[in-house]
N, C-alpha and C positions, 0 to 999 in steps of 0.2 A: 452800450457796447457795440462795436463794429466787428464784422466778421467776414471771412471769405473762406471758401473751400477750393483748394487747388488740387486737380487730379491730373495724373500723367495721361497724355493723349497719344502715346507712341513716339518712338525715337527720342527726340529731345524736346518735344512739345508738351505743354501743360495748359489746361483750361482752368481758368479761375472763375468761380461763380461767387458773386458778391452777396452780402446780406440783403441788398435791395433787389436781388434777382437778375442782375445783369451778368453777362459772361464776356470774357475776353480770352482769346487764344494767344499764348506766348510761345515763342520758338527760338531756337538758336540758329546761328549762321550755318550754312552748308559745310563750311570748312571744319566745323567742330561736331558734325554729325546731325545737325538739324536739317529741316527742309524749308526754312524761311517762310513758314506759314503764318507768322504773326510777329508783332514787335518783341524786342528783347525786354526782359523784366526791367533792366536799367533805363530803357527808353520810356517805359511807363512811369518811372519815378520822375523823369523830366516833365512828362505830360501831366502828372499829378500836381507838380509844383505850379505849372502854368495854369492848369484848370482851377486849382484852389484859389490862387491869387486873382485870377481873371474873374471868377464868380464874385469875389469880394469887391473888386473894383467896379464891376457893372452894377452890383447892388448899391454900393455907396454913391456912385454917380447918379443912379436913378433916384435915390433918396434926396440928393442935392438938386434934383430936377434939371440935370444937365442933358441936353439933347446930343446924341452921338449916333453915327451910322454903323460903326464897326469898332471892335476892340480886339487886338491881338496881343499875345504875350509870347515872344520868342525866348527860348531857354537854351543855353549852352552850358556844359559842365566839363570840368577837367577831372579825370580819374587819376589816382595814384598809379605809379608804374608797377609797384609790387602788390602782391596779394595780401590781404583782401583789397581789391581795386575799387574802393569806395570813392565817392566824389569829394574833392577838396575845395573846389571853387565853382560857383554858379554865376553866370552872367545872364541878366534878363533885360529885355527891351520891351517896354510897354508902348504899344502903338494904338492911339485913339484917333479915329477919323470922324469928321463931321464939320458942319458949318458953325463957326463962332464957338468952338469948344474952349472954355476958360481954363488956362494952364494952371492957375492956382487951385482950382477944384480937382483937377486930375492929379496934381502933385499930392494933395491932401488925401485923396482916395488911395493912391499907391502907398503913401506913407502909413496910413491906417492898416492896410492889408499887410504890409511888410512887417510892421512892428507889433501889431495887436491881434489881427484876425486870422491870418492864414496859418493853419495848424501844420501844414506840410513845410512851409518855410521855417516855422518855429522848430520843427524836428531837425531839419537839415542845419539850421544855424548853430546847433550845439557842437557840430564837428566840422563845419565848412564855412567858408566866406561866401556871402551872397552880395553881389553888387547889381545895381540896376540903373537904367536911364529911361527917360520918357521922350516919346516923339508924338507930336500932334500934327496930323496931316503930313507926315514925312519930315517935319522940322524938329530938331532937337529942342527940348525945353531945359532951360538952366535951372 
């Protein structure tokens, strides 16, 4: 079981304390009564998707004994215009940096995360389209 306790922290801010003991402060934009003291909850959803799949990819690449210097996952999403404004489409760019990084192994690691391991992607995939591309050292991988 996973859990979080979310408490009001004044105005439009909320502090979330996770079951693992970490906290994050969320807040709304000033235009809607917030004080911009933290990320929006929807931004944390994008971060959760990038973090979940990023952890998978790094773990898989390490098991494949692939040397890399850096891994980034850029995540963008489109919201519906009407309420509820949930995400309809996600676009992700996996960026792996390092000397002699094998494209086939990076592609396999991303594929495994996307189709099998990333629980956040699995959740979003039920109601949204997720597309991705891969770059190694700034160059697109086909």
